[in-house]
N, CA, C, O and CB atoms as a CASP TS submission, in Angstrom:
PFRMAT TS
TARGET T0000
AUTHOR 0000-0000-0000
METHOD Language model
MODEL 1
PARENT N/A
ATOM      1  N   MET     1      10.572   1.448   5.847  1.00  0.00           N
ATOM      2  CA  MET     1      11.948   1.260   5.977  1.00  0.00           C
ATOM      3  C   MET     1      12.609   1.779   4.691  1.00  0.00           C
ATOM      4  O   MET     1      11.974   1.895   3.643  1.00  0.00           O
ATOM      5  CB  MET     1      12.270  -0.210   6.257  1.00  0.00           C
ATOM      6  N   ALA     2      13.862   2.075   4.808  1.00  0.00           N
ATOM      7  CA  ALA     2      14.612   2.519   3.623  1.00  0.00           C
ATOM      8  C   ALA     2      14.793   1.415   2.610  1.00  0.00           C
ATOM      9  O   ALA     2      14.832   0.231   2.947  1.00  0.00           O
ATOM     10  CB  ALA     2      15.964   3.051   4.028  1.00  0.00           C
ATOM     11  N   ASP     3      14.893   1.793   1.466  1.00  0.00           N
ATOM     12  CA  ASP     3      15.153   0.789   0.337  1.00  0.00           C
ATOM     13  C   ASP     3      16.211   1.415  -0.505  1.00  0.00           C
ATOM     14  O   ASP     3      16.362   2.634  -0.578  1.00  0.00           O
ATOM     15  CB  ASP     3      13.825   0.450  -0.562  1.00  0.00           C
ATOM     16  N   ILE     4      16.975   0.495  -1.171  1.00  0.00           N
ATOM     17  CA  ILE     4      18.099   0.738  -2.039  1.00  0.00           C
ATOM     18  C   ILE     4      17.555   0.647  -3.358  1.00  0.00           C
ATOM     19  O   ILE     4      16.892  -0.305  -3.769  1.00  0.00           O
ATOM     20  CB  ILE     4      19.264  -0.214  -1.837  1.00  0.00           C
ATOM     21  N   ASP     5      17.877   1.732  -4.042  1.00  0.00           N
ATOM     22  CA  ASP     5      17.343   1.946  -5.565  1.00  0.00           C
ATOM     23  C   ASP     5      18.599   1.908  -6.433  1.00  0.00           C
ATOM     24  O   ASP     5      19.299   2.910  -6.577  1.00  0.00           O
ATOM     25  CB  ASP     5      16.502   3.473  -5.816  1.00  0.00           C
ATOM     26  N   VAL     6      18.918   0.541  -7.103  1.00  0.00           N
ATOM     27  CA  VAL     6      20.089   0.520  -7.840  1.00  0.00           C
ATOM     28  C   VAL     6      19.628   0.777  -9.348  1.00  0.00           C
ATOM     29  O   VAL     6      20.486   0.747 -10.230  1.00  0.00           O
ATOM     30  CB  VAL     6      20.874  -0.857  -7.613  1.00  0.00           C
ATOM     31  N   SER     7      18.367   1.013  -9.646  1.00  0.00           N
ATOM     32  CA  SER     7      17.896   1.242 -11.029  1.00  0.00           C
ATOM     33  C   SER     7      18.333   2.591 -11.518  1.00  0.00           C
ATOM     34  O   SER     7      18.616   2.769 -12.702  1.00  0.00           O
ATOM     35  CB  SER     7      16.370   1.129 -11.122  1.00  0.00           C
ATOM     36  N   SER     8      18.399   3.682 -10.484  1.00  0.00           N
ATOM     37  CA  SER     8      18.741   4.908 -10.926  1.00  0.00           C
ATOM     38  C   SER     8      20.236   5.110 -11.135  1.00  0.00           C
ATOM     39  O   SER     8      20.609   6.184 -11.607  1.00  0.00           O
ATOM     40  CB  SER     8      18.225   5.839 -10.035  1.00  0.00           C
ATOM     41  N   HIS     9      21.127   4.164 -10.822  1.00  0.00           N
ATOM     42  CA  HIS     9      22.514   4.389 -10.856  1.00  0.00           C
ATOM     43  C   HIS     9      22.978   4.221 -12.279  1.00  0.00           C
ATOM     44  O   HIS     9      22.622   3.217 -12.897  1.00  0.00           O
ATOM     45  CB  HIS     9      23.241   3.466  -9.910  1.00  0.00           C
ATOM     46  N   PRO    10      23.829   5.223 -12.906  1.00  0.00           N
ATOM     47  CA  PRO    10      24.129   5.383 -14.167  1.00  0.00           C
ATOM     48  C   PRO    10      25.006   4.222 -14.772  1.00  0.00           C
ATOM     49  O   PRO    10      25.017   3.985 -15.980  1.00  0.00           O
ATOM     50  CB  PRO    10      24.737   6.641 -14.270  1.00  0.00           C
ATOM     51  N   HIS    11      25.714   3.538 -13.877  1.00  0.00           N
ATOM     52  CA  HIS    11      26.659   2.499 -14.458  1.00  0.00           C
ATOM     53  C   HIS    11      25.906   1.188 -14.218  1.00  0.00           C
ATOM     54  O   HIS    11      25.870   0.636 -13.118  1.00  0.00           O
ATOM     55  CB  HIS    11      28.191   2.496 -13.740  1.00  0.00           C
ATOM     56  N   ARG    12      25.290   0.714 -15.356  1.00  0.00           N
ATOM     57  CA  ARG    12      24.580  -0.669 -15.214  1.00  0.00           C
ATOM     58  C   ARG    12      25.414  -1.804 -15.989  1.00  0.00           C
ATOM     59  O   ARG    12      24.965  -2.456 -16.932  1.00  0.00           O
ATOM     60  CB  ARG    12      23.007  -0.590 -15.855  1.00  0.00           C
ATOM     61  N   GLY    13      26.692  -1.934 -15.443  1.00  0.00           N
ATOM     62  CA  GLY    13      27.503  -3.030 -16.175  1.00  0.00           C
ATOM     63  C   GLY    13      27.677  -4.124 -15.186  1.00  0.00           C
ATOM     64  O   GLY    13      26.726  -4.566 -14.540  1.00  0.00           O
ATOM     65  N   ILE    14      28.841  -4.540 -15.075  1.00  0.00           N
ATOM     66  CA  ILE    14      29.141  -5.700 -14.232  1.00  0.00           C
ATOM     67  C   ILE    14      28.979  -5.215 -12.743  1.00  0.00           C
ATOM     68  O   ILE    14      28.547  -6.035 -11.933  1.00  0.00           O
ATOM     69  CB  ILE    14      30.643  -6.284 -14.533  1.00  0.00           C
ATOM     70  N   ALA    15      29.247  -4.135 -12.386  1.00  0.00           N
ATOM     71  CA  ALA    15      29.125  -3.762 -10.937  1.00  0.00           C
ATOM     72  C   ALA    15      27.677  -3.816 -10.594  1.00  0.00           C
ATOM     73  O   ALA    15      27.359  -4.127  -9.446  1.00  0.00           O
ATOM     74  CB  ALA    15      29.719  -2.321 -10.617  1.00  0.00           C
ATOM     75  N   HIS    16      26.803  -3.552 -11.455  1.00  0.00           N
ATOM     76  CA  HIS    16      25.342  -3.588 -11.203  1.00  0.00           C
ATOM     77  C   HIS    16      24.996  -5.052 -11.122  1.00  0.00           C
ATOM     78  O   HIS    16      24.345  -5.393 -10.135  1.00  0.00           O
ATOM     79  CB  HIS    16      24.486  -2.834 -12.343  1.00  0.00           C
ATOM     80  N   MET    17      25.290  -5.864 -11.901  1.00  0.00           N
ATOM     81  CA  MET    17      25.078  -7.329 -11.740  1.00  0.00           C
ATOM     82  C   MET    17      25.658  -7.912 -10.418  1.00  0.00           C
ATOM     83  O   MET    17      25.046  -8.731  -9.733  1.00  0.00           O
ATOM     84  CB  MET    17      25.717  -8.063 -12.931  1.00  0.00           C
ATOM     85  N   LEU    18      26.940  -7.403 -10.107  1.00  0.00           N
ATOM     86  CA  LEU    18      27.355  -7.923  -8.801  1.00  0.00           C
ATOM     87  C   LEU    18      26.533  -7.586  -7.579  1.00  0.00           C
ATOM     88  O   LEU    18      26.432  -8.401  -6.662  1.00  0.00           O
ATOM     89  CB  LEU    18      28.662  -7.480  -8.553  1.00  0.00           C
ATOM     90  N   CYS    19      25.922  -6.360  -7.540  1.00  0.00           N
ATOM     91  CA  CYS    19      25.047  -5.732  -6.520  1.00  0.00           C
ATOM     92  C   CYS    19      23.781  -6.538  -6.360  1.00  0.00           C
ATOM     93  O   CYS    19      23.254  -6.684  -5.257  1.00  0.00           O
ATOM     94  CB  CYS    19      24.697  -4.269  -6.900  1.00  0.00           C
ATOM     95  N   LEU    20      23.309  -7.047  -7.446  1.00  0.00           N
ATOM     96  CA  LEU    20      21.910  -7.594  -7.399  1.00  0.00           C
ATOM     97  C   LEU    20      21.699  -8.589  -6.253  1.00  0.00           C
ATOM     98  O   LEU    20      20.748  -8.377  -5.501  1.00  0.00           O
ATOM     99  CB  LEU    20      21.566  -8.295  -8.737  1.00  0.00           C
ATOM    100  N   PRO    21      22.462  -9.620  -6.047  1.00  0.00           N
ATOM    101  CA  PRO    21      22.372 -10.566  -5.016  1.00  0.00           C
ATOM    102  C   PRO    21      22.189  -9.831  -3.720  1.00  0.00           C
ATOM    103  O   PRO    21      21.240 -10.112  -2.988  1.00  0.00           O
ATOM    104  CB  PRO    21      23.577 -11.458  -4.993  1.00  0.00           C
ATOM    105  N   PHE    22      23.113  -8.846  -3.388  1.00  0.00           N
ATOM    106  CA  PHE    22      23.115  -8.306  -2.134  1.00  0.00           C
ATOM    107  C   PHE    22      21.907  -7.347  -1.888  1.00  0.00           C
ATOM    108  O   PHE    22      21.481  -7.160  -0.749  1.00  0.00           O
ATOM    109  CB  PHE    22      24.395  -7.635  -1.935  1.00  0.00           C
ATOM    110  N   VAL    23      21.387  -6.770  -2.943  1.00  0.00           N
ATOM    111  CA  VAL    23      20.176  -6.018  -2.982  1.00  0.00           C
ATOM    112  C   VAL    23      18.896  -6.944  -2.540  1.00  0.00           C
ATOM    113  O   VAL    23      18.036  -6.666  -1.704  1.00  0.00           O
ATOM    114  CB  VAL    23      20.007  -5.431  -4.457  1.00  0.00           C
ATOM    115  N   ALA    24      19.008  -8.002  -3.258  1.00  0.00           N
ATOM    116  CA  ALA    24      17.884  -9.081  -3.117  1.00  0.00           C
ATOM    117  C   ALA    24      17.942  -9.495  -1.524  1.00  0.00           C
ATOM    118  O   ALA    24      16.950  -9.503  -0.795  1.00  0.00           O
ATOM    119  CB  ALA    24      18.181 -10.517  -4.206  1.00  0.00           C
ATOM    120  N   PHE    25      19.101  -9.794  -1.168  1.00  0.00           N
ATOM    121  CA  PHE    25      19.145 -10.262   0.152  1.00  0.00           C
ATOM    122  C   PHE    25      18.778  -9.219   1.230  1.00  0.00           C
ATOM    123  O   PHE    25      18.260  -9.591   2.283  1.00  0.00           O
ATOM    124  CB  PHE    25      20.466 -10.782   0.392  1.00  0.00           C
ATOM    125  N   TYR    26      19.024  -7.995   0.997  1.00  0.00           N
ATOM    126  CA  TYR    26      18.658  -6.829   1.764  1.00  0.00           C
ATOM    127  C   TYR    26      17.100  -6.696   1.936  1.00  0.00           C
ATOM    128  O   TYR    26      16.490  -6.624   3.003  1.00  0.00           O
ATOM    129  CB  TYR    26      19.235  -5.580   1.076  1.00  0.00           C
ATOM    130  N   ARG    27      16.611  -6.680   0.724  1.00  0.00           N
ATOM    131  CA  ARG    27      15.130  -6.647   0.530  1.00  0.00           C
ATOM    132  C   ARG    27      14.357  -7.799   1.226  1.00  0.00           C
ATOM    133  O   ARG    27      13.283  -7.581   1.788  1.00  0.00           O
ATOM    134  CB  ARG    27      14.825  -6.693  -0.966  1.00  0.00           C
ATOM    135  N   ALA    28      14.889  -8.950   1.180  1.00  0.00           N
ATOM    136  CA  ALA    28      14.381 -10.043   1.848  1.00  0.00           C
ATOM    137  C   ALA    28      14.504  -9.907   3.379  1.00  0.00           C
ATOM    138  O   ALA    28      13.525 -10.209   4.062  1.00  0.00           O
ATOM    139  CB  ALA    28      15.054 -11.238   1.361  1.00  0.00           C
ATOM    140  N   MET    29      15.509  -9.523   3.901  1.00  0.00           N
ATOM    141  CA  MET    29      15.767  -9.142   5.329  1.00  0.00           C
ATOM    142  C   MET    29      14.827  -8.127   5.819  1.00  0.00           C
ATOM    143  O   MET    29      14.290  -8.323   6.910  1.00  0.00           O
ATOM    144  CB  MET    29      17.156  -8.619   5.514  1.00  0.00           C
ATOM    145  N   VAL    30      14.546  -7.000   5.108  1.00  0.00           N
ATOM    146  CA  VAL    30      13.660  -6.140   5.289  1.00  0.00           C
ATOM    147  C   VAL    30      12.207  -6.528   5.536  1.00  0.00           C
ATOM    148  O   VAL    30      11.508  -6.151   6.476  1.00  0.00           O
ATOM    149  CB  VAL    30      13.777  -5.417   4.331  1.00  0.00           C
ATOM    150  N   ARG    31      11.865  -7.343   4.537  1.00  0.00           N
ATOM    151  CA  ARG    31      10.424  -7.960   4.414  1.00  0.00           C
ATOM    152  C   ARG    31      10.250  -8.887   5.653  1.00  0.00           C
ATOM    153  O   ARG    31       9.194  -8.842   6.284  1.00  0.00           O
ATOM    154  CB  ARG    31      10.213  -8.863   2.958  1.00  0.00           C
ATOM    155  N   MET    32      11.179  -9.660   5.991  1.00  0.00           N
ATOM    156  CA  MET    32      11.085 -10.514   7.077  1.00  0.00           C
ATOM    157  C   MET    32      10.889  -9.705   8.452  1.00  0.00           C
ATOM    158  O   MET    32      10.071 -10.043   9.308  1.00  0.00           O
ATOM    159  CB  MET    32      12.335 -11.386   7.092  1.00  0.00           C
ATOM    160  N   ALA    33      11.715  -8.631   8.553  1.00  0.00           N
ATOM    161  CA  ALA    33      11.641  -7.734   9.775  1.00  0.00           C
ATOM    162  C   ALA    33      10.415  -7.267   9.870  1.00  0.00           C
ATOM    163  O   ALA    33       9.807  -7.388  10.933  1.00  0.00           O
ATOM    164  CB  ALA    33      12.546  -6.608   9.798  1.00  0.00           C
ATOM    165  N   GLU    34       9.837  -6.646   8.763  1.00  0.00           N
ATOM    166  CA  GLU    34       8.509  -6.018   8.784  1.00  0.00           C
ATOM    167  C   GLU    34       7.399  -6.835   9.039  1.00  0.00           C
ATOM    168  O   GLU    34       6.322  -6.385   9.431  1.00  0.00           O
ATOM    169  CB  GLU    34       8.252  -5.403   7.620  1.00  0.00           C
ATOM    170  N   ASN    35       7.652  -8.168   8.805  1.00  0.00           N
ATOM    171  CA  ASN    35       6.434  -9.124   8.868  1.00  0.00           C
ATOM    172  C   ASN    35       6.431  -9.744  10.266  1.00  0.00           C
ATOM    173  O   ASN    35       5.453 -10.370  10.677  1.00  0.00           O
ATOM    174  CB  ASN    35       6.500 -10.322   7.710  1.00  0.00           C
ATOM    175  N   ASP    36       7.554  -9.560  11.001  1.00  0.00           N
ATOM    176  CA  ASP    36       7.584 -10.101  12.313  1.00  0.00           C
ATOM    177  C   ASP    36       6.541  -9.642  13.304  1.00  0.00           C
ATOM    178  O   ASP    36       6.391  -8.433  13.483  1.00  0.00           O
ATOM    179  CB  ASP    36       8.828  -9.844  12.843  1.00  0.00           C
ATOM    180  N   PRO    37       5.818 -10.514  13.953  1.00  0.00           N
ATOM    181  CA  PRO    37       4.655 -10.105  14.796  1.00  0.00           C
ATOM    182  C   PRO    37       5.013  -9.027  15.877  1.00  0.00           C
ATOM    183  O   PRO    37       4.218  -8.159  16.237  1.00  0.00           O
ATOM    184  CB  PRO    37       4.071 -11.365  15.505  1.00  0.00           C
ATOM    185  N   ARG    38       6.276  -9.165  16.355  1.00  0.00           N
ATOM    186  CA  ARG    38       6.782  -8.291  17.188  1.00  0.00           C
ATOM    187  C   ARG    38       6.834  -6.767  16.774  1.00  0.00           C
ATOM    188  O   ARG    38       6.457  -5.807  17.446  1.00  0.00           O
ATOM    189  CB  ARG    38       7.993  -8.766  17.461  1.00  0.00           C
ATOM    190  N   TYR    39       7.402  -6.772  15.480  1.00  0.00           N
ATOM    191  CA  TYR    39       7.469  -5.451  14.805  1.00  0.00           C
ATOM    192  C   TYR    39       6.121  -4.819  14.585  1.00  0.00           C
ATOM    193  O   TYR    39       5.934  -3.623  14.807  1.00  0.00           O
ATOM    194  CB  TYR    39       8.157  -5.583  13.477  1.00  0.00           C
ATOM    195  N   LEU    40       5.143  -5.666  14.128  1.00  0.00           N
ATOM    196  CA  LEU    40       3.910  -5.254  13.831  1.00  0.00           C
ATOM    197  C   LEU    40       3.147  -4.703  15.138  1.00  0.00           C
ATOM    198  O   LEU    40       2.437  -3.699  15.083  1.00  0.00           O
ATOM    199  CB  LEU    40       3.214  -6.388  13.169  1.00  0.00           C
ATOM    200  N   GLU    41       3.359  -5.468  16.356  1.00  0.00           N
ATOM    201  CA  GLU    41       2.811  -5.097  17.513  1.00  0.00           C
ATOM    202  C   GLU    41       3.412  -3.762  17.990  1.00  0.00           C
ATOM    203  O   GLU    41       2.689  -2.931  18.539  1.00  0.00           O
ATOM    204  CB  GLU    41       2.972  -6.167  18.469  1.00  0.00           C
ATOM    205  N   LEU    42       4.727  -3.543  17.788  1.00  0.00           N
ATOM    206  CA  LEU    42       5.249  -2.360  18.235  1.00  0.00           C
ATOM    207  C   LEU    42       4.955  -1.209  17.443  1.00  0.00           C
ATOM    208  O   LEU    42       4.883  -0.085  17.940  1.00  0.00           O
ATOM    209  CB  LEU    42       6.551  -2.475  18.364  1.00  0.00           C
ATOM    210  N   SER    43       4.760  -1.473  16.075  1.00  0.00           N
ATOM    211  CA  SER    43       4.145  -0.236  15.134  1.00  0.00           C
ATOM    212  C   SER    43       2.811   0.182  15.539  1.00  0.00           C
ATOM    213  O   SER    43       2.506   1.374  15.516  1.00  0.00           O
ATOM    214  CB  SER    43       3.997  -0.638  13.568  1.00  0.00           C
ATOM    215  N   ARG    44       1.863  -0.869  15.970  1.00  0.00           N
ATOM    216  CA  ARG    44       0.617  -0.638  16.371  1.00  0.00           C
ATOM    217  C   ARG    44       0.667   0.182  17.658  1.00  0.00           C
ATOM    218  O   ARG    44      -0.013   1.206  17.723  1.00  0.00           O
ATOM    219  CB  ARG    44      -0.100  -1.896  16.504  1.00  0.00           C
ATOM    220  N   LEU    45       1.403  -0.188  18.655  1.00  0.00           N
ATOM    221  CA  LEU    45       1.349   0.469  19.849  1.00  0.00           C
ATOM    222  C   LEU    45       2.035   1.960  19.696  1.00  0.00           C
ATOM    223  O   LEU    45       1.647   2.920  20.362  1.00  0.00           O
ATOM    224  CB  LEU    45       2.043  -0.436  20.920  1.00  0.00           C
ATOM    225  N   CYS    46       2.904   2.018  18.912  1.00  0.00           N
ATOM    226  CA  CYS    46       3.645   3.468  18.623  1.00  0.00           C
ATOM    227  C   CYS    46       2.549   4.309  18.104  1.00  0.00           C
ATOM    228  O   CYS    46       2.545   5.498  18.423  1.00  0.00           O
ATOM    229  CB  CYS    46       4.957   3.428  17.451  1.00  0.00           C
ATOM    230  N   ALA    47       1.614   3.836  17.339  1.00  0.00           N
ATOM    231  CA  ALA    47       0.652   4.657  16.655  1.00  0.00           C
ATOM    232  C   ALA    47      -0.309   5.143  17.788  1.00  0.00           C
ATOM    233  O   ALA    47      -0.947   6.164  17.530  1.00  0.00           O
ATOM    234  CB  ALA    47      -0.109   3.843  15.466  1.00  0.00           C
ATOM    235  N   LEU    48      -0.489   4.602  18.911  1.00  0.00           N
ATOM    236  CA  LEU    48      -1.356   5.098  19.891  1.00  0.00           C
ATOM    237  C   LEU    48      -0.932   6.347  20.523  1.00  0.00           C
ATOM    238  O   LEU    48       0.272   6.584  20.609  1.00  0.00           O
ATOM    239  CB  LEU    48      -1.546   4.142  20.860  1.00  0.00           C
ATOM    240  N   SER    49      -1.850   7.215  20.998  1.00  0.00           N
ATOM    241  CA  SER    49      -1.482   8.408  21.777  1.00  0.00           C
ATOM    242  C   SER    49      -1.178   7.899  23.092  1.00  0.00           C
ATOM    243  O   SER    49      -1.434   6.774  23.522  1.00  0.00           O
ATOM    244  CB  SER    49      -2.584   9.505  21.829  1.00  0.00           C
ATOM    245  N   ASP    50      -0.499   9.026  23.788  1.00  0.00           N
ATOM    246  CA  ASP    50      -0.068   8.604  25.255  1.00  0.00           C
ATOM    247  C   ASP    50      -1.249   8.377  26.115  1.00  0.00           C
ATOM    248  O   ASP    50      -1.139   7.577  27.044  1.00  0.00           O
ATOM    249  CB  ASP    50       0.833   9.714  25.971  1.00  0.00           C
ATOM    250  N   ASP    51      -2.441   9.032  25.896  1.00  0.00           N
ATOM    251  CA  ASP    51      -3.645   8.847  26.640  1.00  0.00           C
ATOM    252  C   ASP    51      -4.020   7.378  26.344  1.00  0.00           C
ATOM    253  O   ASP    51      -4.283   6.661  27.309  1.00  0.00           O
ATOM    254  CB  ASP    51      -4.795   9.907  26.232  1.00  0.00           C
ATOM    255  N   GLU    52      -4.067   6.892  25.158  1.00  0.00           N
ATOM    256  CA  GLU    52      -4.528   5.589  24.822  1.00  0.00           C
ATOM    257  C   GLU    52      -3.653   4.494  25.526  1.00  0.00           C
ATOM    258  O   GLU    52      -4.147   3.478  26.015  1.00  0.00           O
ATOM    259  CB  GLU    52      -4.514   5.423  23.291  1.00  0.00           C
ATOM    260  N   LEU    53      -2.271   4.792  25.539  1.00  0.00           N
ATOM    261  CA  LEU    53      -1.321   3.944  25.947  1.00  0.00           C
ATOM    262  C   LEU    53      -1.658   3.845  27.724  1.00  0.00           C
ATOM    263  O   LEU    53      -1.695   2.816  28.400  1.00  0.00           O
ATOM    264  CB  LEU    53       0.256   4.579  25.439  1.00  0.00           C
ATOM    265  N   ASN    54      -1.861   5.159  28.148  1.00  0.00           N
ATOM    266  CA  ASN    54      -2.019   5.140  29.583  1.00  0.00           C
ATOM    267  C   ASN    54      -3.250   4.314  29.916  1.00  0.00           C
ATOM    268  O   ASN    54      -3.253   3.704  30.985  1.00  0.00           O
ATOM    269  CB  ASN    54      -2.130   6.575  30.156  1.00  0.00           C
ATOM    270  N   ALA    55      -4.293   4.238  29.103  1.00  0.00           N
ATOM    271  CA  ALA    55      -5.476   3.596  29.294  1.00  0.00           C
ATOM    272  C   ALA    55      -5.248   1.996  29.386  1.00  0.00           C
ATOM    273  O   ALA    55      -6.036   1.295  30.021  1.00  0.00           O
ATOM    274  CB  ALA    55      -6.415   4.008  28.163  1.00  0.00           C
ATOM    275  N   ILE    56      -4.243   1.516  28.785  1.00  0.00           N
ATOM    276  CA  ILE    56      -3.881   0.046  28.672  1.00  0.00           C
ATOM    277  C   ILE    56      -2.827  -0.268  29.687  1.00  0.00           C
ATOM    278  O   ILE    56      -2.406  -1.417  29.820  1.00  0.00           O
ATOM    279  CB  ILE    56      -3.355  -0.335  27.222  1.00  0.00           C
ATOM    280  N   GLY    57      -2.375   0.783  30.439  1.00  0.00           N
ATOM    281  CA  GLY    57      -1.247   0.624  31.455  1.00  0.00           C
ATOM    282  C   GLY    57       0.068   0.770  30.917  1.00  0.00           C
ATOM    283  O   GLY    57       0.990   0.290  31.576  1.00  0.00           O
ATOM    284  N   LEU    58       0.335   1.379  29.779  1.00  0.00           N
ATOM    285  CA  LEU    58       1.834   1.360  29.251  1.00  0.00           C
ATOM    286  C   LEU    58       2.375   2.911  29.158  1.00  0.00           C
ATOM    287  O   LEU    58       1.611   3.860  28.987  1.00  0.00           O
ATOM    288  CB  LEU    58       1.915   0.596  27.639  1.00  0.00           C
ATOM    289  N   ARG    59       3.476   3.005  29.264  1.00  0.00           N
ATOM    290  CA  ARG    59       4.128   4.300  28.985  1.00  0.00           C
ATOM    291  C   ARG    59       5.027   4.034  27.778  1.00  0.00           C
ATOM    292  O   ARG    59       5.615   2.964  27.624  1.00  0.00           O
ATOM    293  CB  ARG    59       4.968   4.866  30.259  1.00  0.00           C
ATOM    294  N   ARG    60       5.098   5.018  26.967  1.00  0.00           N
ATOM    295  CA  ARG    60       5.945   5.053  25.611  1.00  0.00           C
ATOM    296  C   ARG    60       7.322   4.441  25.830  1.00  0.00           C
ATOM    297  O   ARG    60       7.845   3.697  25.000  1.00  0.00           O
ATOM    298  CB  ARG    60       6.161   6.600  25.052  1.00  0.00           C
ATOM    299  N   GLU    61       7.871   4.778  26.953  1.00  0.00           N
ATOM    300  CA  GLU    61       9.367   4.046  27.037  1.00  0.00           C
ATOM    301  C   GLU    61       9.316   2.684  27.353  1.00  0.00           C
ATOM    302  O   GLU    61      10.351   2.018  27.311  1.00  0.00           O
ATOM    303  CB  GLU    61      10.312   4.644  28.123  1.00  0.00           C
ATOM    304  N   GLN    62       8.122   2.128  27.698  1.00  0.00           N
ATOM    305  CA  GLN    62       8.002   0.695  28.068  1.00  0.00           C
ATOM    306  C   GLN    62       7.644  -0.279  26.950  1.00  0.00           C
ATOM    307  O   GLN    62       7.505  -1.494  27.096  1.00  0.00           O
ATOM    308  CB  GLN    62       6.984   0.563  29.115  1.00  0.00           C
ATOM    309  N   LEU    63       7.491   0.514  25.640  1.00  0.00           N
ATOM    310  CA  LEU    63       6.835  -0.308  24.615  1.00  0.00           C
ATOM    311  C   LEU    63       7.676  -1.443  24.107  1.00  0.00           C
ATOM    312  O   LEU    63       7.198  -2.561  23.912  1.00  0.00           O
ATOM    313  CB  LEU    63       6.442   0.536  23.471  1.00  0.00           C
ATOM    314  N   ALA    64       9.152  -1.092  23.857  1.00  0.00           N
ATOM    315  CA  ALA    64       9.845  -2.113  23.475  1.00  0.00           C
ATOM    316  C   ALA    64      10.038  -3.396  24.333  1.00  0.00           C
ATOM    317  O   ALA    64      10.065  -4.560  23.932  1.00  0.00           O
ATOM    318  CB  ALA    64      10.929  -1.610  23.197  1.00  0.00           C
ATOM    319  N   ASN    65      10.162  -2.938  25.567  1.00  0.00           N
ATOM    320  CA  ASN    65      10.393  -4.036  26.623  1.00  0.00           C
ATOM    321  C   ASN    65       9.099  -4.864  26.679  1.00  0.00           C
ATOM    322  O   ASN    65       9.151  -6.093  26.732  1.00  0.00           O
ATOM    323  CB  ASN    65      10.751  -3.407  28.132  1.00  0.00           C
ATOM    324  N   HIS    66       7.831  -4.128  26.666  1.00  0.00           N
ATOM    325  CA  HIS    66       6.617  -4.764  26.641  1.00  0.00           C
ATOM    326  C   HIS    66       6.473  -5.836  25.399  1.00  0.00           C
ATOM    327  O   HIS    66       6.047  -6.981  25.544  1.00  0.00           O
ATOM    328  CB  HIS    66       5.561  -3.669  26.592  1.00  0.00           C
ATOM    329  N   VAL    67       6.879  -5.294  24.228  1.00  0.00           N
ATOM    330  CA  VAL    67       6.680  -6.225  23.027  1.00  0.00           C
ATOM    331  C   VAL    67       7.622  -7.405  23.134  1.00  0.00           C
ATOM    332  O   VAL    67       7.260  -8.556  22.893  1.00  0.00           O
ATOM    333  CB  VAL    67       6.941  -5.469  21.640  1.00  0.00           C
ATOM    334  N   MET    68       8.787  -7.085  23.487  1.00  0.00           N
ATOM    335  CA  MET    68       9.852  -8.164  23.614  1.00  0.00           C
ATOM    336  C   MET    68       9.716  -9.098  24.943  1.00  0.00           C
ATOM    337  O   MET    68      10.492 -10.030  25.158  1.00  0.00           O
ATOM    338  CB  MET    68      11.296  -7.436  23.633  1.00  0.00           C
ATOM    339  N   ARG    69       8.806  -8.798  25.678  1.00  0.00           N
ATOM    340  CA  ARG    69       8.530  -9.449  26.958  1.00  0.00           C
ATOM    341  C   ARG    69       9.735  -9.717  27.711  1.00  0.00           C
ATOM    342  O   ARG    69       9.874 -10.820  28.239  1.00  0.00           O
ATOM    343  CB  ARG    69       7.806 -10.694  26.777  1.00  0.00           C
ATOM    344  N   GLY    70      10.698  -8.743  27.824  1.00  0.00           N
ATOM    345  CA  GLY    70      11.795  -8.639  28.461  1.00  0.00           C
ATOM    346  C   GLY    70      13.051  -9.389  27.955  1.00  0.00           C
ATOM    347  O   GLY    70      14.082  -9.531  28.613  1.00  0.00           O
ATOM    348  N   ARG    71      12.825  -9.870  26.648  1.00  0.00           N
ATOM    349  CA  ARG    71      14.023 -10.633  25.892  1.00  0.00           C
ATOM    350  C   ARG    71      14.864  -9.463  25.219  1.00  0.00           C
ATOM    351  O   ARG    71      14.396  -8.492  24.623  1.00  0.00           O
ATOM    352  CB  ARG    71      13.433 -11.800  24.634  1.00  0.00           C
ATOM    353  N   VAL    72      16.187  -9.756  25.436  1.00  0.00           N
ATOM    354  CA  VAL    72      17.148  -8.755  24.804  1.00  0.00           C
ATOM    355  C   VAL    72      17.735  -9.335  23.588  1.00  0.00           C
ATOM    356  O   VAL    72      18.266 -10.445  23.623  1.00  0.00           O
ATOM    357  CB  VAL    72      18.298  -8.338  25.769  1.00  0.00           C
ATOM    358  N   LEU    73      17.659  -8.591  22.448  1.00  0.00           N
ATOM    359  CA  LEU    73      18.158  -9.070  21.133  1.00  0.00           C
ATOM    360  C   LEU    73      19.626  -8.463  20.966  1.00  0.00           C
ATOM    361  O   LEU    73      19.781  -7.262  21.189  1.00  0.00           O
ATOM    362  CB  LEU    73      17.135  -8.595  19.889  1.00  0.00           C
ATOM    363  N   TYR    74      20.535  -9.129  20.644  1.00  0.00           N
ATOM    364  CA  TYR    74      21.948  -8.605  20.428  1.00  0.00           C
ATOM    365  C   TYR    74      22.279  -8.758  18.993  1.00  0.00           C
ATOM    366  O   TYR    74      23.379  -8.401  18.572  1.00  0.00           O
ATOM    367  CB  TYR    74      23.030  -9.365  21.308  1.00  0.00           C
TER
END
């Protein structure tokens, strides 16, 4: 996932200090999302070839629905 690098920003004054809680929150949300079992399963399935997916009865366009078991997130 993308990451925000505030250390390379030339202005390290009050603006930098005010950004730190938001950067920490963003990084925590990314870690939570990346450690979600559904995300890990989707990543594993996406790494398979089309032939491997076909062998387990899935098509690439079905992966998200398969992992989410028909649930929709808004």
